[in-house]
A tleap script that builds the chain and sets N, CA, C and O, in Angstrom:
source leaprc.protein.ff14SB
mol = sequence {
  NMET ASN LEU LEU ASP PHE SER ASN SER ILE
  GLU GLY TYR LEU LEU VAL GLY SER ILE LEU
  PHE THR LEU GLY ILE PHE SER VAL LEU THR
  ARG LYS ASN ALA ILE GLY ILE LEU LEU GLY
  VAL GLU LEU ILE LEU ASN ALA ALA GLY ILE
  ASN PHE VAL ALA PHE SER LYS PHE HIE SER
  ALA ALA ILE ASP GLY GLN MET VAL THR LEU
  PHE ILE ILE LEU ILE ALA ALA ALA GLU ALA
  ALA VAL ALA LEU ALA ILE ILE LEU ARG PHE
  TYR ARG LEU LYS GLN THR ILE ASP ALA ASP
  GLU ALA SER LEU LEU ARG CASN
}
set mol.1.N position { -18.901 -1.381 -8.437 }
set mol.1.CA position { -18.003 -2.038 -7.575 }
set mol.1.C position { -16.937 -1.077 -7.094 }
set mol.1.O position { -16.316 -0.391 -7.906 }
set mol.2.N position { -16.716 -1.011 -5.816 }
set mol.2.CA position { -15.733 -0.148 -5.231 }
set mol.2.C position { -14.608 -0.842 -4.692 }
set mol.2.O position { -14.531 -2.065 -4.802 }
set mol.3.N position { -13.616 -0.078 -4.044 }
set mol.3.CA position { -12.452 -0.684 -3.650 }
set mol.3.C position { -12.593 -1.508 -2.392 }
set mol.3.O position { -11.744 -2.341 -2.073 }
set mol.4.N position { -13.676 -1.264 -1.683 }
set mol.4.CA position { -13.967 -2.113 -0.486 }
set mol.4.C position { -14.459 -3.598 -0.864 }
set mol.4.O position { -14.370 -4.488 -0.017 }
set mol.5.N position { -14.938 -3.835 -2.042 }
set mol.5.CA position { -15.225 -5.038 -2.489 }
set mol.5.C position { -14.027 -5.993 -2.598 }
set mol.5.O position { -14.143 -7.206 -2.425 }
set mol.6.N position { -12.917 -5.405 -2.881 }
set mol.6.CA position { -11.669 -6.152 -3.058 }
set mol.6.C position { -10.821 -6.310 -1.788 }
set mol.6.O position { -9.702 -6.818 -1.852 }
set mol.7.N position { -11.340 -5.886 -0.660 }
set mol.7.CA position { -10.585 -5.893 0.564 }
set mol.7.C position { -10.175 -7.241 1.056 }
set mol.7.O position { -9.082 -7.344 1.613 }
set mol.8.N position { -10.999 -8.361 0.896 }
set mol.8.CA position { -10.701 -9.600 1.430 }
set mol.8.C position { -10.869 -10.685 0.233 }
set mol.8.O position { -11.423 -11.755 0.483 }
set mol.9.N position { -10.443 -10.433 -0.912 }
set mol.9.CA position { -10.569 -11.320 -2.062 }
set mol.9.C position { -9.176 -11.397 -2.786 }
set mol.9.O position { -8.311 -10.538 -2.617 }
set mol.10.N position { -9.033 -12.413 -3.548 }
set mol.10.CA position { -7.784 -12.585 -4.289 }
set mol.10.C position { -7.607 -11.542 -5.364 }
set mol.10.O position { -6.488 -11.192 -5.737 }
set mol.11.N position { -8.774 -11.031 -5.878 }
set mol.11.CA position { -8.686 -9.965 -6.896 }
set mol.11.C position { -8.017 -8.763 -6.360 }
set mol.11.O position { -7.191 -8.205 -7.082 }
set mol.12.N position { -8.266 -8.299 -5.199 }
set mol.12.CA position { -7.652 -7.190 -4.576 }
set mol.12.C position { -6.101 -7.400 -4.466 }
set mol.12.O position { -5.339 -6.503 -4.827 }
set mol.13.N position { -5.683 -8.481 -4.012 }
set mol.13.CA position { -4.202 -8.767 -3.965 }
set mol.13.C position { -3.534 -8.703 -5.410 }
set mol.13.O position { -2.506 -8.077 -5.668 }
set mol.14.N position { -4.269 -9.436 -6.288 }
set mol.14.CA position { -3.726 -9.428 -7.697 }
set mol.14.C position { -3.736 -8.091 -8.337 }
set mol.14.O position { -2.872 -7.768 -9.152 }
set mol.15.N position { -4.756 -7.271 -7.956 }
set mol.15.CA position { -4.698 -5.887 -8.546 }
set mol.15.C position { -3.569 -5.010 -8.008 }
set mol.15.O position { -3.012 -4.165 -8.708 }
set mol.16.N position { -3.252 -5.255 -6.707 }
set mol.16.CA position { -2.141 -4.435 -6.181 }
set mol.16.C position { -0.856 -5.069 -6.777 }
set mol.16.O position { 0.049 -4.329 -7.162 }
set mol.17.N position { -0.756 -6.359 -6.859 }
set mol.17.CA position { 0.488 -6.888 -7.527 }
set mol.17.C position { 0.641 -6.480 -8.936 }
set mol.17.O position { 1.753 -6.159 -9.356 }
set mol.18.N position { -0.472 -6.471 -9.745 }
set mol.18.CA position { -0.368 -6.062 -11.121 }
set mol.18.C position { 0.015 -4.555 -11.247 }
set mol.18.O position { 0.768 -4.161 -12.138 }
set mol.19.N position { -0.508 -3.781 -10.368 }
set mol.19.CA position { -0.127 -2.296 -10.380 }
set mol.19.C position { 1.371 -2.174 -10.121 }
set mol.19.O position { 2.085 -1.484 -10.848 }
set mol.20.N position { 1.859 -2.884 -9.028 }
set mol.20.CA position { 3.266 -2.744 -8.620 }
set mol.20.C position { 4.157 -3.377 -9.858 }
set mol.20.O position { 5.216 -2.828 -10.161 }
set mol.21.N position { 3.757 -4.395 -10.473 }
set mol.21.CA position { 4.499 -5.013 -11.548 }
set mol.21.C position { 4.569 -4.090 -12.742 }
set mol.21.O position { 5.599 -4.024 -13.412 }
set mol.22.N position { 3.449 -3.345 -13.033 }
set mol.22.CA position { 3.326 -2.418 -14.161 }
set mol.22.C position { 4.247 -1.258 -13.909 }
set mol.22.O position { 4.995 -0.854 -14.800 }
set mol.23.N position { 4.210 -0.707 -12.699 }
set mol.23.CA position { 5.011 0.392 -12.323 }
set mol.23.C position { 6.534 0.034 -12.396 }
set mol.23.O position { 7.380 0.838 -12.787 }
set mol.24.N position { 6.823 -1.300 -11.968 }
set mol.24.CA position { 8.211 -1.741 -12.059 }
set mol.24.C position { 8.687 -1.830 -13.394 }
set mol.24.O position { 9.827 -1.433 -13.637 }
set mol.25.N position { 7.946 -2.313 -14.324 }
set mol.25.CA position { 8.253 -2.549 -15.742 }
set mol.25.C position { 8.483 -1.104 -16.344 }
set mol.25.O position { 9.492 -0.824 -16.992 }
set mol.26.N position { 7.492 -0.235 -16.085 }
set mol.26.CA position { 7.662 1.122 -16.610 }
set mol.26.C position { 8.898 1.821 -16.131 }
set mol.26.O position { 9.568 2.500 -16.908 }
set mol.27.N position { 9.218 1.670 -14.859 }
set mol.27.CA position { 10.465 2.231 -14.336 }
set mol.27.C position { 11.775 1.678 -14.944 }
set mol.27.O position { 12.718 2.415 -15.232 }
set mol.28.N position { 11.779 0.314 -15.127 }
set mol.28.CA position { 12.989 -0.277 -15.868 }
set mol.28.C position { 13.097 0.218 -17.128 }
set mol.28.O position { 14.217 0.586 -17.482 }
set mol.29.N position { 12.066 0.325 -17.988 }
set mol.29.CA position { 12.116 0.621 -19.359 }
set mol.29.C position { 12.381 2.152 -19.585 }
set mol.29.O position { 12.997 2.520 -20.585 }
set mol.30.N position { 11.936 2.999 -18.698 }
set mol.30.CA position { 12.041 4.515 -18.934 }
set mol.30.C position { 13.168 5.198 -18.236 }
set mol.30.O position { 13.515 6.313 -18.626 }
set mol.31.N position { 13.789 4.594 -17.195 }
set mol.31.CA position { 14.868 5.305 -16.454 }
set mol.31.C position { 16.203 5.129 -17.152 }
set mol.31.O position { 16.507 4.090 -17.737 }
set mol.32.N position { 16.982 6.191 -17.061 }
set mol.32.CA position { 18.300 6.162 -17.512 }
set mol.32.C position { 19.234 6.012 -16.298 }
set mol.32.O position { 20.389 5.608 -16.437 }
set mol.33.N position { 18.718 6.342 -15.122 }
set mol.33.CA position { 19.526 6.344 -13.852 }
set mol.33.C position { 19.561 4.821 -13.389 }
set mol.33.O position { 18.525 4.158 -13.337 }
set mol.34.N position { 20.689 4.352 -13.087 }
set mol.34.CA position { 20.930 2.992 -12.600 }
set mol.34.C position { 20.116 2.694 -11.352 }
set mol.34.O position { 19.583 1.597 -11.187 }
set mol.35.N position { 20.027 3.718 -10.452 }
set mol.35.CA position { 19.296 3.450 -9.104 }
set mol.35.C position { 17.763 3.389 -9.473 }
set mol.35.O position { 17.013 2.644 -8.842 }
set mol.36.N position { 17.350 4.115 -10.416 }
set mol.36.CA position { 15.921 4.047 -10.821 }
set mol.36.C position { 15.527 2.738 -11.387 }
set mol.36.O position { 14.425 2.235 -11.169 }
set mol.37.N position { 16.503 2.161 -12.162 }
set mol.37.CA position { 16.288 0.794 -12.725 }
set mol.37.C position { 16.292 -0.206 -11.644 }
set mol.37.O position { 15.462 -1.115 -11.666 }
set mol.38.N position { 17.201 -0.107 -10.657 }
set mol.38.CA position { 17.243 -0.992 -9.571 }
set mol.38.C position { 15.832 -0.998 -8.730 }
set mol.38.O position { 15.294 -2.032 -8.335 }
set mol.39.N position { 15.374 0.194 -8.542 }
set mol.39.CA position { 14.110 0.337 -7.745 }
set mol.39.C position { 12.962 -0.295 -8.590 }
set mol.39.O position { 12.035 -0.870 -8.019 }
set mol.40.N position { 13.017 -0.194 -9.915 }
set mol.40.CA position { 11.977 -0.946 -10.693 }
set mol.40.C position { 12.058 -2.399 -10.591 }
set mol.40.O position { 11.045 -3.099 -10.572 }
set mol.41.N position { 13.265 -2.873 -10.524 }
set mol.41.CA position { 13.419 -4.373 -10.431 }
set mol.41.C position { 12.851 -4.787 -8.967 }
set mol.41.O position { 12.156 -5.793 -8.827 }
set mol.42.N position { 13.187 -3.967 -7.928 }
set mol.42.CA position { 12.581 -4.292 -6.609 }
set mol.42.C position { 11.061 -4.163 -6.623 }
set mol.42.O position { 10.432 -4.867 -5.833 }
set mol.43.N position { 10.457 -3.403 -7.374 }
set mol.43.CA position { 9.046 -3.286 -7.507 }
set mol.43.C position { 8.576 -4.526 -8.067 }
set mol.43.O position { 7.628 -5.077 -7.509 }
set mol.44.N position { 9.121 -5.069 -9.132 }
set mol.44.CA position { 8.743 -6.343 -9.842 }
set mol.44.C position { 8.845 -7.517 -8.856 }
set mol.44.O position { 7.921 -8.326 -8.769 }
set mol.45.N position { 9.943 -7.617 -8.124 }
set mol.45.CA position { 10.088 -8.662 -7.210 }
set mol.45.C position { 9.047 -8.586 -6.049 }
set mol.45.O position { 8.572 -9.629 -5.599 }
set mol.46.N position { 8.708 -7.441 -5.591 }
set mol.46.CA position { 7.672 -7.333 -4.588 }
set mol.46.C position { 6.296 -7.660 -5.123 }
set mol.46.O position { 5.473 -8.217 -4.397 }
set mol.47.N position { 6.038 -7.347 -6.312 }
set mol.47.CA position { 4.759 -7.776 -6.949 }
set mol.47.C position { 4.648 -9.300 -7.051 }
set mol.47.O position { 3.579 -9.874 -6.841 }
set mol.48.N position { 5.750 -9.926 -7.370 }
set mol.48.CA position { 5.708 -11.500 -7.386 }
set mol.48.C position { 5.516 -11.961 -5.995 }
set mol.48.O position { 4.783 -12.934 -5.823 }
set mol.49.N position { 6.076 -11.394 -4.981 }
set mol.49.CA position { 5.886 -11.804 -3.592 }
set mol.49.C position { 4.404 -11.590 -3.193 }
set mol.49.O position { 3.832 -12.489 -2.576 }
set mol.50.N position { 3.815 -10.553 -3.484 }
set mol.50.CA position { 2.413 -10.316 -3.155 }
set mol.50.C position { 1.569 -11.386 -3.785 }
set mol.50.O position { 0.706 -11.981 -3.138 }
set mol.51.N position { 1.829 -11.635 -5.088 }
set mol.51.CA position { 0.973 -12.738 -5.742 }
set mol.51.C position { 1.208 -14.086 -5.110 }
set mol.51.O position { 0.251 -14.827 -4.887 }
set mol.52.N position { 2.404 -14.421 -4.824 }
set mol.52.CA position { 2.589 -15.758 -4.111 }
set mol.52.C position { 1.846 -15.824 -2.802 }
set mol.52.O position { 1.200 -16.830 -2.510 }
set mol.53.N position { 1.919 -14.786 -2.014 }
set mol.53.CA position { 1.251 -14.751 -0.746 }
set mol.53.C position { -0.305 -14.834 -0.924 }
set mol.53.O position { -0.995 -15.473 -0.129 }
set mol.54.N position { -0.797 -14.207 -1.927 }
set mol.54.CA position { -2.225 -14.159 -2.243 }
set mol.54.C position { -2.700 -15.543 -2.654 }
set mol.54.O position { -3.717 -16.029 -2.159 }
set mol.55.N position { -1.982 -16.161 -3.539 }
set mol.55.CA position { -2.311 -17.580 -3.872 }
set mol.55.C position { -2.216 -18.580 -2.764 }
set mol.55.O position { -2.961 -19.555 -2.674 }
set mol.56.N position { -1.269 -18.286 -1.937 }
set mol.56.CA position { -1.100 -19.226 -0.732 }
set mol.56.C position { -2.303 -19.013 0.255 }
set mol.56.O position { -2.802 -19.926 0.913 }
set mol.57.N position { -2.703 -17.733 0.284 }
set mol.57.CA position { -3.849 -17.544 1.316 }
set mol.57.C position { -5.129 -18.129 0.799 }
set mol.57.O position { -5.926 -18.678 1.559 }
set mol.58.N position { -5.334 -18.010 -0.524 }
set mol.58.CA position { -6.773 -18.370 -1.005 }
set mol.58.C position { -6.798 -19.776 -1.628 }
set mol.58.O position { -7.863 -20.359 -1.833 }
set mol.59.N position { -5.577 -20.316 -1.930 }
set mol.59.CA position { -5.563 -21.709 -2.574 }
set mol.59.C position { -4.543 -22.539 -1.853 }
set mol.59.O position { -3.384 -22.144 -1.723 }
set mol.60.N position { -4.959 -23.662 -1.395 }
set mol.60.CA position { -3.966 -24.494 -0.682 }
set mol.60.C position { -3.161 -25.252 -1.768 }
set mol.60.O position { -3.638 -26.229 -2.345 }
set mol.61.N position { -1.980 -24.790 -2.014 }
set mol.61.CA position { -1.120 -25.320 -2.993 }
set mol.61.C position { -0.121 -26.117 -2.319 }
set mol.61.O position { 0.018 -26.054 -1.097 }
set mol.62.N position { 0.685 -26.976 -3.166 }
set mol.62.CA position { 1.814 -27.677 -2.547 }
set mol.62.C position { 2.942 -26.812 -2.152 }
set mol.62.O position { 3.674 -27.133 -1.216 }
set mol.63.N position { 3.123 -25.649 -2.877 }
set mol.63.CA position { 4.284 -24.784 -2.542 }
set mol.63.C position { 3.695 -23.692 -1.602 }
set mol.63.O position { 2.696 -23.046 -1.919 }
set mol.64.N position { 4.351 -23.521 -0.452 }
set mol.64.CA position { 3.844 -22.586 0.465 }
set mol.64.C position { 4.310 -21.129 0.033 }
set mol.64.O position { 5.500 -20.819 -0.019 }
set mol.65.N position { 3.292 -20.281 -0.265 }
set mol.65.CA position { 3.573 -18.995 -0.764 }
set mol.65.C position { 4.427 -18.090 0.072 }
set mol.65.O position { 5.200 -17.273 -0.428 }
set mol.66.N position { 4.259 -18.264 1.391 }
set mol.66.CA position { 5.095 -17.441 2.382 }
set mol.66.C position { 6.497 -17.770 2.257 }
set mol.66.O position { 7.346 -16.878 2.263 }
set mol.67.N position { 6.822 -19.095 2.135 }
set mol.67.CA position { 8.232 -19.449 2.070 }
set mol.67.C position { 8.864 -18.949 0.713 }
set mol.67.O position { 10.002 -18.477 0.692 }
set mol.68.N position { 8.139 -19.061 -0.341 }
set mol.68.CA position { 8.649 -18.539 -1.645 }
set mol.68.C position { 8.823 -17.084 -1.572 }
set mol.68.O position { 9.795 -16.572 -2.128 }
set mol.69.N position { 7.942 -16.353 -0.914 }
set mol.69.CA position { 8.039 -14.863 -0.780 }
set mol.69.C position { 9.340 -14.515 0.129 }
set mol.69.O position { 10.057 -13.539 -0.093 }
set mol.70.N position { 9.525 -15.350 1.076 }
set mol.70.CA position { 10.770 -15.119 1.996 }
set mol.70.C position { 11.992 -15.270 1.203 }
set mol.70.O position { 12.946 -14.517 1.398 }
set mol.71.N position { 12.025 -16.320 0.204 }
set mol.71.CA position { 13.251 -16.371 -0.628 }
set mol.71.C position { 13.325 -15.291 -1.653 }
set mol.71.O position { 14.423 -14.897 -2.046 }
set mol.72.N position { 12.154 -14.770 -2.125 }
set mol.72.CA position { 12.158 -13.643 -3.044 }
set mol.72.C position { 12.797 -12.400 -2.249 }
set mol.72.O position { 13.615 -11.667 -2.804 }
set mol.73.N position { 12.436 -12.224 -1.089 }
set mol.73.CA position { 12.931 -11.080 -0.292 }
set mol.73.C position { 14.460 -11.251 -0.059 }
set mol.73.O position { 15.209 -10.285 -0.205 }
set mol.74.N position { 14.900 -12.413 0.285 }
set mol.74.CA position { 16.275 -12.738 0.490 }
set mol.74.C position { 17.048 -12.548 -0.876 }
set mol.74.O position { 18.120 -11.944 -0.830 }
set mol.75.N position { 16.640 -12.962 -1.941 }
set mol.75.CA position { 17.207 -12.725 -3.261 }
set mol.75.C position { 17.231 -11.361 -3.532 }
set mol.75.O position { 18.280 -10.886 -3.968 }
set mol.76.N position { 16.159 -10.568 -3.332 }
set mol.76.CA position { 16.082 -9.110 -3.625 }
set mol.76.C position { 17.120 -8.363 -2.717 }
set mol.76.O position { 17.723 -7.411 -3.212 }
set mol.77.N position { 17.351 -8.712 -1.497 }
set mol.77.CA position { 18.359 -8.059 -0.731 }
set mol.77.C position { 19.689 -8.322 -1.139 }
set mol.77.O position { 20.515 -7.410 -1.079 }
set mol.78.N position { 20.012 -9.462 -1.552 }
set mol.78.CA position { 21.347 -9.892 -2.065 }
set mol.78.C position { 21.532 -9.126 -3.518 }
set mol.78.O position { 22.611 -8.616 -3.819 }
set mol.79.N position { 20.533 -9.096 -4.276 }
set mol.79.CA position { 20.622 -8.395 -5.595 }
set mol.79.C position { 20.832 -6.973 -5.444 }
set mol.79.O position { 21.579 -6.388 -6.228 }
set mol.80.N position { 20.181 -6.301 -4.411 }
set mol.80.CA position { 20.313 -4.930 -4.223 }
set mol.80.C position { 21.713 -4.632 -3.728 }
set mol.80.O position { 22.320 -3.655 -4.168 }
set mol.81.N position { 22.266 -5.474 -2.789 }
set mol.81.CA position { 23.693 -5.271 -2.328 }
set mol.81.C position { 24.661 -5.358 -3.401 }
set mol.81.O position { 25.575 -4.535 -3.455 }
set mol.82.N position { 24.539 -6.340 -4.317 }
set mol.82.CA position { 25.533 -6.533 -5.447 }
set mol.82.C position { 25.304 -5.420 -6.396 }
set mol.82.O position { 26.304 -4.897 -6.888 }
set mol.83.N position { 24.088 -4.969 -6.735 }
set mol.83.CA position { 23.824 -4.023 -7.777 }
set mol.83.C position { 24.349 -2.562 -7.226 }
set mol.83.O position { 24.905 -1.776 -7.993 }
set mol.84.N position { 24.151 -2.289 -5.970 }
set mol.84.CA position { 24.622 -1.044 -5.442 }
set mol.84.C position { 26.206 -1.015 -5.460 }
set mol.84.O position { 26.826 0.010 -5.743 }
set mol.85.N position { 26.774 -2.136 -5.157 }
set mol.85.CA position { 28.302 -2.173 -5.204 }
set mol.85.C position { 28.731 -1.942 -6.665 }
set mol.85.O position { 29.725 -1.242 -6.855 }
set mol.86.N position { 28.115 -2.432 -7.642 }
set mol.86.CA position { 28.401 -2.251 -9.064 }
set mol.86.C position { 28.256 -0.790 -9.456 }
set mol.86.O position { 29.079 -0.183 -10.142 }
set mol.87.N position { 27.134 -0.278 -8.958 }
set mol.87.CA position { 26.753 1.207 -9.300 }
set mol.87.C position { 27.797 2.037 -8.690 }
set mol.87.O position { 28.279 2.942 -9.372 }
set mol.88.N position { 28.233 1.829 -7.414 }
set mol.88.CA position { 29.188 2.613 -6.715 }
set mol.88.C position { 30.609 2.614 -7.503 }
set mol.88.O position { 31.292 3.629 -7.639 }
set mol.89.N position { 30.948 1.354 -7.992 }
set mol.89.CA position { 32.231 1.224 -8.582 }
set mol.89.C position { 32.131 1.953 -9.933 }
set mol.89.O position { 33.087 2.614 -10.338 }
set mol.90.N position { 30.993 1.845 -10.636 }
set mol.90.CA position { 30.751 2.521 -11.902 }
set mol.90.C position { 30.861 3.999 -11.677 }
set mol.90.O position { 31.474 4.680 -12.499 }
set mol.91.N position { 30.308 4.541 -10.620 }
set mol.91.CA position { 30.274 5.973 -10.303 }
set mol.91.C position { 31.753 6.430 -10.079 }
set mol.91.O position { 32.154 7.501 -10.533 }
set mol.92.N position { 32.487 5.648 -9.419 }
set mol.92.CA position { 33.902 6.020 -9.124 }
set mol.92.C position { 34.730 6.079 -10.424 }
set mol.92.O position { 35.634 6.896 -10.596 }
set mol.93.N position { 34.368 5.185 -11.295 }
set mol.93.CA position { 35.159 5.220 -12.670 }
set mol.93.C position { 34.717 6.248 -13.574 }
set mol.93.O position { 35.548 6.889 -14.218 }
set mol.94.N position { 33.329 6.489 -13.692 }
set mol.94.CA position { 32.896 7.381 -14.755 }
set mol.94.C position { 32.214 8.712 -14.196 }
set mol.94.O position { 31.842 9.586 -14.978 }
set mol.95.N position { 32.072 8.827 -12.882 }
set mol.95.CA position { 31.401 10.070 -12.291 }
set mol.95.C position { 29.971 10.279 -12.704 }
set mol.95.O position { 29.439 11.388 -12.708 }
set mol.96.N position { 29.380 9.174 -13.049 }
set mol.96.CA position { 27.911 9.240 -13.425 }
set mol.96.C position { 27.305 7.918 -13.167 }
set mol.96.O position { 27.999 6.903 -13.116 }
set mol.97.N position { 26.006 7.909 -12.999 }
set mol.97.CA position { 25.215 6.627 -12.849 }
set mol.97.C position { 24.203 6.488 -13.983 }
set mol.97.O position { 23.192 5.799 -13.850 }
set mol.98.N position { 24.493 7.153 -15.099 }
set mol.98.CA position { 23.645 7.000 -16.279 }
set mol.98.C position { 23.929 5.627 -16.819 }
set mol.98.O position { 25.075 5.239 -17.047 }
set mol.99.N position { 22.756 4.842 -17.034 }
set mol.99.CA position { 22.906 3.462 -17.558 }
set mol.99.C position { 23.370 3.474 -18.986 }
set mol.99.O position { 23.943 2.474 -19.417 }
set mol.100.N position { 23.172 4.519 -19.759 }
set mol.100.CA position { 23.689 4.552 -21.183 }
set mol.100.C position { 25.201 4.564 -21.229 }
set mol.100.O position { 25.803 4.108 -22.201 }
set mol.101.N position { 25.810 5.080 -20.187 }
set mol.101.CA position { 27.316 5.106 -20.157 }
set mol.101.C position { 27.910 3.841 -19.887 }
set mol.101.O position { 29.109 3.682 -20.113 }
set mol.102.N position { 27.144 2.844 -19.388 }
set mol.102.CA position { 27.701 1.553 -19.051 }
set mol.102.C position { 28.151 0.782 -20.282 }
set mol.102.O position { 28.908 -0.177 -20.131 }
set mol.103.N position { 27.745 1.133 -21.451 }
set mol.103.CA position { 28.240 0.509 -22.678 }
set mol.103.C position { 29.684 0.812 -22.957 }
set mol.103.O position { 30.372 0.128 -23.716 }
set mol.104.N position { 30.143 1.952 -22.256 }
set mol.104.CA position { 31.555 2.276 -22.510 }
set mol.104.C position { 32.534 1.355 -21.698 }
set mol.104.O position { 33.747 1.420 -21.898 }
set mol.105.N position { 31.958 0.451 -20.728 }
set mol.105.CA position { 32.770 -0.377 -20.091 }
set mol.105.C position { 33.293 -1.550 -20.859 }
set mol.105.O position { 34.244 -2.213 -20.446 }
set mol.106.N position { 32.646 -1.812 -22.016 }
set mol.106.CA position { 33.013 -2.941 -22.893 }
set mol.106.C position { 34.416 -2.783 -23.530 }
set mol.106.O position { 35.118 -3.750 -23.825 }
set mol.107.N position { 34.767 -1.505 -23.718 }
set mol.107.CA position { 36.103 -1.229 -24.353 }
set mol.107.C position { 37.208 -1.558 -23.513 }
set mol.107.O position { 38.359 -1.381 -23.911 }
savepdb mol mol.pdb
quit
């Protein structure tokens, strides 16, 4: 079985979604940099969007996958804006974006 067999099937879309999800989880768990963690969260949200579109394309469900994906994209944009604002404020206070230093904000 080669990659061309997955070109027009739900398995191909789910494979890409699972790869993105795995890379996102790996990025969130291993990065100390706050921007790297934010990028990992974006990968996870994109993987969810790909899966919703795939199920919408191949299965006629009550929930339209494209609409759910549009909401995921909107939420991801709002989340990125708020997270970047927090990261910029943290950088101005501590001169670093290391996520381990964020525990110092509790004091």
